[in-house]
C-alpha positions in Angstrom: 40.3 -113.1 290.0 38.8 -115.0 286.7 42.3 -115.3 285.0 43.6 -118.4 287.2 40.1 -119.9 286.1 40.5 -119.0 282.3 43.7 -119.9 282.8 43.0 -123.7 284.3 40.1 -124.0 281.8 42.9 -123.8 278.7 45.2 -126.2 280.9 42.4 -129.0 280.8 41.9 -128.7 277.1 38.9 -126.8 276.3 38.7 -124.3 273.3 38.1 -121.3 275.4 39.3 -117.8 274.0 39.9 -114.0 274.9 36.6 -113.3 273.1 34.8 -116.0 275.5 35.7 -115.2 278.8 36.1 -111.2 278.4 32.2 -112.2 277.7 32.2 -114.0 280.2 32.9 -111.4 282.6 30.6 -109.0 280.7 27.6 -111.3 281.9 28.7 -111.2 285.4 29.4 -107.4 285.7 25.5 -107.2 284.4 24.8 -108.9 287.4 23.0 -112.1 285.5 24.7 -114.4 288.5 24.4 -112.0 291.8 24.5 -114.1 295.0 24.2 -117.3 294.1 27.2 -119.6 293.4 24.9 -122.5 291.7 24.0 -119.9 289.2 27.6 -118.2 288.9 28.7 -122.3 288.1 26.1 -122.6 285.1 26.2 -119.5 283.5 30.3 -120.2 283.6 29.5 -123.1 281.6 27.4 -121.7 279.7 28.9 -119.1 278.8 32.6 -120.9 278.2 31.9 -124.6 277.1 30.7 -124.6 273.4 30.2 -128.6 273.4 28.3 -130.5 275.8 31.2 -133.3 275.4 33.1 -130.5 277.6 31.1 -130.8 280.5 33.3 -133.1 282.0 36.2 -131.4 282.0 34.8 -128.1 282.8 33.5 -129.8 285.7 37.1 -130.5 286.8 38.9 -127.3 285.9 35.8 -125.7 288.3 36.9 -127.7 291.1 40.5 -126.7 290.6 40.0 -123.2 289.9 37.5 -122.6 293.1 38.9 -125.3 295.7 39.6 -123.7 298.6 39.4 -119.5 300.4 43.3 -118.6 298.8 41.6 -118.1 295.4 39.7 -115.3 296.7 40.3 -112.1 294.9 41.5 -108.5 297.4 38.8 -105.9 297.9 40.1 -103.9 295.1 38.9 -106.6 292.4 35.6 -107.2 294.3 35.0 -103.7 294.1 35.6 -103.6 290.4 33.3 -106.7 289.5 30.6 -105.8 292.2 31.1 -108.7 293.6 29.6 -109.3 297.2 32.4 -110.5 299.5 28.9 -112.6 301.1 28.6 -114.4 297.7 32.1 -114.9 297.3 32.6 -116.5 300.8 29.5 -118.8 299.9 31.0 -120.2 296.3 34.1 -121.1 297.8 32.4 -123.0 300.9 35.0 -125.6 302.8 34.7 -128.9 301.3 35.7 -131.3 303.7 37.8 -134.3 303.7 36.8 -137.9 305.3 39.2 -137.1 307.9 38.1 -133.9 308.7 34.7 -135.3 309.2 35.6 -138.0 311.2 37.4 -135.7 313.4 34.0 -133.5 314.1 32.4 -135.0 317.5 28.9 -135.2 317.9 27.1 -133.8 320.8 25.4 -136.6 322.2 21.6 -136.7 321.2 19.0 -134.2 320.9 18.6 -133.0 324.1 22.4 -131.9 324.4 22.2 -130.6 321.1 18.9 -128.4 321.9 20.6 -127.6 325.1 24.4 -126.8 323.5 22.4 -124.2 321.2 20.1 -122.4 324.0 23.9 -121.6 325.3 25.0 -120.7 322.4 22.4 -118.0 321.2 22.7 -117.0 324.8 26.5 -116.0 324.7 26.8 -115.6 320.9 27.2 -112.0 320.7 28.2 -111.6 316.6 28.2 -113.2 313.5 30.4 -116.4 313.0 31.6 -117.9 309.8 34.3 -121.1 309.4 34.4 -122.1 313.1 33.3 -125.4 315.4 31.2 -123.8 318.4 29.2 -120.6 317.4 26.2 -120.4 315.3 27.6 -119.8 311.9 28.5 -120.4 308.6 31.1 -122.7 307.0 32.5 -124.8 310.1 32.0 -127.7 311.7 29.8 -126.2 314.2 26.3 -128.2 314.6 24.4 -125.2 314.4 23.9 -122.9 311.0 24.5 -123.9 308.0 27.2 -124.5 304.6 29.5 -127.0 306.7 29.5 -130.0 308.2 28.8 -132.1 311.2 27.4 -135.4 312.0 24.4 -133.9 313.8 22.9 -130.4 313.9 20.4 -127.7 313.3 20.5 -125.6 310.3 19.6 -122.1 310.8 19.0 -120.0 307.8 20.3 -120.6 304.2 20.0 -123.1 301.8 22.1 -126.0 303.8 25.2 -127.4 303.0 27.6 -130.2 301.4 24.9 -130.5 298.6 25.3 -127.4 297.0 28.4 -125.4 295.5 31.6 -127.6 295.1 29.6 -130.5 295.3 27.7 -129.6 292.3 30.9 -129.6 290.1 32.8 -131.9 292.2 30.0 -134.6 291.1 30.8 -134.9 287.6 27.6 -135.5 286.8 28.6 -134.9 282.8 31.5 -137.6 282.9 29.7 -140.4 280.7 29.9 -137.2 277.8 34.1 -136.7 278.0 35.1 -137.5 274.7 37.3 -140.1 276.1 34.7 -141.7 278.2 32.6 -145.2 277.2 29.4 -144.4 275.2 26.5 -143.8 277.1 23.8 -145.1 274.7 22.5 -141.1 274.3 25.2 -140.2 273.5 26.0 -143.3 270.9 22.8 -142.1 269.1 24.5 -138.6 268.6 27.3 -139.8 267.5 26.0 -142.3 264.9 23.8 -139.1 263.3 26.7 -138.5 261.6 26.7 -141.6 259.4 23.1 -141.0 258.2 22.4 -139.6 254.4 19.0 -138.4 254.1 17.1 -139.0 250.9 12.9 -138.5 250.1 12.2 -142.6 250.0 9.3 -142.5 252.0 5.8 -142.5 251.9 4.1 -139.0 250.9 3.6 -136.6 253.2 2.3 -132.9 253.3 5.1 -130.3 252.0 4.1 -127.1 253.9 6.2 -124.8 252.2 5.3 -125.8 249.0 1.7 -125.3 249.7 1.9 -122.2 250.8 3.9 -121.2 248.1 1.3 -122.5 245.1 -1.6 -121.1 247.0 -0.3 -118.3 247.2 0.7 -118.1 243.7 -3.0 -119.4 242.6 -4.7 -117.8 244.8 -6.8 -120.8 246.1 -5.5 -124.3 248.2 -3.3 -126.2 246.4 -2.1 -129.1 248.5 1.4 -130.2 247.6 2.9 -133.3 248.9 6.3 -134.9 249.2 8.1 -138.5 250.3 9.4 -138.3 253.8 12.8 -138.3 254.3 14.2 -141.1 255.6 17.8 -142.7 256.0 19.5 -143.7 253.1 22.2 -145.6 254.6 23.0 -149.2 254.4 24.9 -150.0 257.6 26.1 -153.4 258.0 26.9 -154.3 261.7 29.0 -157.3 262.7 29.1 -158.4 266.3 31.9 -160.7 268.1 29.9 -162.7 270.6 30.9 -165.2 273.2 34.6 -165.6 274.8 36.5 -162.3 275.9 33.3 -160.2 274.5 31.6 -161.1 277.6 33.1 -159.0 279.2 32.1 -155.6 277.0 28.6 -157.0 276.3 26.8 -153.9 278.3 28.6 -151.6 275.7 28.0 -153.5 272.4 24.2 -154.1 273.3 24.1 -150.3 273.5 25.7 -150.1 270.7 23.4 -152.3 268.7 20.2 -150.8 270.6 22.0 -147.3 269.1 22.1 -148.2 265.3 19.1 -149.7 265.5 17.1 -146.4 266.7 18.7 -144.6 264.0 19.1 -146.4 261.2 16.2 -147.8 259.0 18.7 -149.9 257.1 21.0 -152.3 259.4 21.6 -155.6 259.0 23.3 -157.5 261.8 25.4 -160.1 261.9 27.5 -162.2 264.3 31.0 -163.5 264.2 33.1 -165.5 266.4 36.6 -163.8 267.2 37.4 -163.1 263.4 35.8 -163.5 260.2 35.8 -166.8 258.9 33.4 -168.6 255.7 30.3 -168.3 257.9 28.2 -165.8 259.7 25.4 -165.9 262.3 21.7 -164.1 261.5 20.8 -164.5 265.2 22.7 -164.0 268.9 22.1 -167.4 269.8 24.6 -168.5 266.3 21.2 -171.1 265.5 20.9 -169.4 261.9 24.4 -169.0 259.8 24.6 -167.7 256.4 27.8 -168.0 253.7 29.9 -165.0 254.1 29.9 -165.0 250.4 26.7 -164.6 249.7 26.8 -161.7 252.2 29.6 -160.0 250.3 28.0 -160.5 247.0 24.5 -158.7 248.6 26.0 -155.6 249.1 27.4 -153.5 247.6 30.1 -151.1 247.8 28.3 -148.4 248.8 27.5 -150.0 251.8 29.0 -149.1 255.7 30.4 -151.6 257.7 31.1 -151.4 261.4 32.6 -155.0 262.8 32.6 -154.8 267.0 35.0 -156.7 268.5 38.0 -156.7 271.2 40.3 -158.4 268.5 42.1 -160.6 271.5 42.5 -163.7 270.0 45.4 -166.3 269.0 47.0 -164.9 265.8 46.6 -168.0 264.2 43.0 -167.5 264.2 43.7 -164.6 262.1 46.8 -165.8 259.9 46.2 -169.5 259.8 44.3 -171.9 258.0 42.5 -174.0 261.3 43.5 -171.3 263.4 40.0 -170.9 264.8 39.7 -172.3 268.2 35.8 -173.6 267.1 36.3 -175.6 263.9 38.4 -175.7 261.2 38.5 -172.9 258.7 40.2 -173.7 255.2 41.5 -170.3 255.0 42.5 -168.0 257.6 40.4 -165.1 259.1 42.6 -162.4 257.3 41.4 -164.0 253.8 37.9 -163.6 254.6 39.0 -159.8 256.3 40.3 -158.6 253.2 37.6 -159.8 251.2 35.4 -157.6 253.5 37.5 -154.9 253.4 37.6 -154.9 249.5 33.7 -155.4 248.9 33.0 -152.3 251.5 35.5 -149.5 251.5 33.7 -147.6 253.7 34.6 -149.9 256.9 36.2 -149.6 260.0 36.4 -151.9 263.1 35.6 -150.3 266.8 37.1 -152.3 269.7 35.7 -152.1 272.8 38.5 -153.0 275.1 40.8 -150.1 276.3 43.0 -148.5 274.0 46.0 -148.2 275.9 46.3 -152.3 276.1 46.0 -152.7 272.0 49.6 -152.7 272.1 49.5 -155.8 274.2 47.8 -158.0 272.1 49.7 -159.2 268.5 46.2 -160.2 267.5 45.4 -157.3 267.7 47.6 -154.9 265.8 47.1 -157.6 262.7 43.7 -156.5 262.4 44.4 -152.8 262.7 46.5 -153.0 260.0 44.2 -155.5 257.7 41.8 -152.2 258.2 44.7 -149.5 257.7 44.6 -148.0 261.0 40.5 -147.4 261.2 40.1 -149.4 264.2 39.3 -147.0 267.1 37.8 -147.1 270.9 34.4 -147.2 271.9 34.8 -144.1 273.2 32.6 -140.2 271.5 36.2 -139.6 270.3 36.9 -143.3 269.0 33.5 -143.3 267.4 33.2 -139.7 266.0 37.0 -140.2 264.5 36.3 -143.6 262.7 32.7 -142.5 261.3 34.5 -139.7 259.6 37.0 -141.9 258.3 33.7 -143.9 256.4 31.4 -141.1 255.9 
């Protein structure tokens, strides 16, 4: 029964191999998720997913593979795997669409509801599932559990419409998707790949060396070492104002993540393109010559420029092209100087990558950075940081 699920995972791009699949079947045969659809979901995810960035794709594959009773196996497979049919019926609980819910009629108040329940209990002789009248499971009756009705009495069971298929269709991990915009937590995880540790901090206890020295000497011999600190110098250049106002939350999250992960972080601000002056604060009340910044930071510095690169092409290619002042040299000249001063530099574009080709200036800046312009997604940031690490 699980072969379609395995193929769906592969279709969604998850790196699931045959060994992973066989291991998954093994833990099912061991009974680790018996009679619990939620446990089955979590067990499958734990067995088949190797990276939390793939959780969202797993949820979509899970919903597609188990979206309906037509995916139930035959009796021979159930017997071979020792999986109870009742468990699978709960796992494949029907998901009601908005139209189906609208078609379900309420009973008309508490008194009518309770009278109908008394009548059903008096008439019903056996178990029912998937119906619209009797006390049962997975249907539209107001009595039972696992189904849907706008008003009703839940009888037994854990309740419905908040478990099973609703869990994975909620897609709680969509912000982890490698192609989705980054959440602050994932920004920090991505930026950590840029860190390089060095023992430049204050003196701290070196426990391993202390134990070894004490064992060798026969008395307590305390040894110290310097604490590890991130030795990378990071320059962060943020485009502010204009069209970047649409991306203020994304850039603020990136700034916050960088500030928490890098001890040696220096931030400058510019508008649209790099020119002869940079600002050292967001309100742009304090400025500094760009040439001084180029001289102050050596070639081992990592430089990240953040902007949507959407502007008039004259702002990049022409003298006086800036929309705010007369620039004696084109922005392209300053960008190339920055690239020469800091070879390990990249440009992060918070705008959707699908729209870059429609803006001439975006292509021009991408060429200046030798293709090291990446979107503000986990895949993009990982690819870009790998280039400058």
